[in-house]
Every structure is written in structure tokens, then in C-alpha cells.
C-alpha angles and dihedrals in degrees: 000000000000112000120219119201108210100189123040141132145211130211130026138303117215098223097040132068105243106168100193120007098175126124088236092059091047095049090050091058093043089055092052092049100042096248108154099185138023124193105209145171127200116256090217086061094046088049130037105337117037092173097053095039093051089052089053090049092054091051092054091046088054094050093047108034112186096007094071125036120182145225115205114223116235115207107203091201094062110088092205093051096102092055092047093047093054088055095044091051087060094056119105113266099015109126103174152317133306121210125185107185091179091063095039090044092221126118112257087237092051114124091240088073094051097092090056091051094044093048095047091045091050093048094046093243136137131257122216117190133177112246128199123173117236090016116133089222108038112021115143089251087066088059089050091051097050102035095074092059091064103031093170095049116096107230113195113205102214111217094001092249095329096230123081090240088050098062093079094052088046089055090047093054090049089053092052094045122047092199097060117098119188120224126207110220127114139094095254096055112098131180088262093055090044092056093049090047088053088050094051105037103021126243092261087067095050130079128194117246133169106190085224130190087030089050131020111277088206091061095048093047096045088052091064095036092051100038093097093241124160112270095248093048090049092049090045093053096042094044121349102067099047092039089057090052093048093048088052093060117116 
């Protein structure tokens, strides 16, 4: 079984200990763990400089075609972001858009994000957005508000609400909105929570993500492998769900 990591990063983060954020380091761990493909954004783009970070992402995608796929970060505060996003989505290996409402301090359903959703939907791509239960910016309810506006656009809910009491609201949002796909990474997610999430949302609505290099890929993968899931559900989460989204790209 080839494992696809739906949520990863390259680079470093100023307030978090990332010992090695290089593509070489990530690929070494992927090789050890049997992860065929990682879908990543660059932390520099998520944080202080979307333009520079997205440029670094494209360079790494070109160096590692097939092993790394990319999300271009959309900064809603940059007036030129829509035009830049159109160009970025044409670059080889770029599969979609990364949104981080917590960093941008804008609700996911704010009008400033509309160009990103519209461009991604028009190009047949994926949107991955950070989620955080009870956040003013990225609560699962924000996903449920915005997803029906773009019903054909796959919307990955990064971290599935992040906090343990956010997993049920995340599953509820997915139940209401067929285009929402839950994603597994986060330090609060445990095997027990994952099993419950599968029971509530269904494995076909869940994709494996590690948050590497921000978090340890091995921990995230082990959580899925050791959760005691049925083999079919485990394979669906580790490969099937994200493979379906990638096959659906235009």
C-alpha cells in the first residue's frame, strides 16, 4: 500500500522547534515509513512571506517530482494574491491552495478568501485549510458555512478541529457538507479519537496527514497504523481518500 500524506510542510517556524525542515530530511523519513507522496506547503509562505515561501515550494517540487506535491499559500492581505495564485496553480506539482485563517486573522468564510476558493474551484483543485474548534477564524462551523458555496471543490479540514472537543463538530460539518474531507494530523489526536472519527464520519471522508516537518511524520502514521481500524478503513485513510482527490484534479 502506498501512503499519501495530505498535510505536510517544508521549512521552519519561528515559535516551534523544527530540527530539520528540508525536503531531503522529509523524504528520508518518508522512505523509512513507506510514504510515497507528501502534499506540502512551505512554512515561510504560511507565516511571514507567502511570495518567497511559495517560490521555495516550487523549487522543491521541481527537484522531487511525484514525491512532493504542493499547496500554494494564499495571503488574503496581499492585493496581488489572486493573480499570483492563478500562476502558481499552473506550476507543475501544485495541487491546490493552503489557507491559514489563524495566521491571517480572518474567518475562513470571509469575503477576502473568496478569490482563493473561486480560483481553486475553477481550476479543479483542492483547498486545505487549518481548523481550530472555538476559533473565531477557523471553527468547523466556518467550513460548513463556506463549503456549500463551492460544492464541487474538495475542502480539506486540516486537524479536524484540532482540539479533542472539536472532533465531533468537525464530523458534524462533514456530515452536512459532502465536499469536506477531514484530515488526521495534530498533537491532540489519538488512536481512540481516530476510531471515533471513523465511526462518525466514515473512512472515505478522512485523509491521513502528518503535519511534518512541523510534527513528526512517524507519530502521525503510527497513530493510524496502530488504531485498531479495519484493514479497509486503514487503507482508505492512508491512501484511498487522498488518492481519490488527486485523481479528481483537472
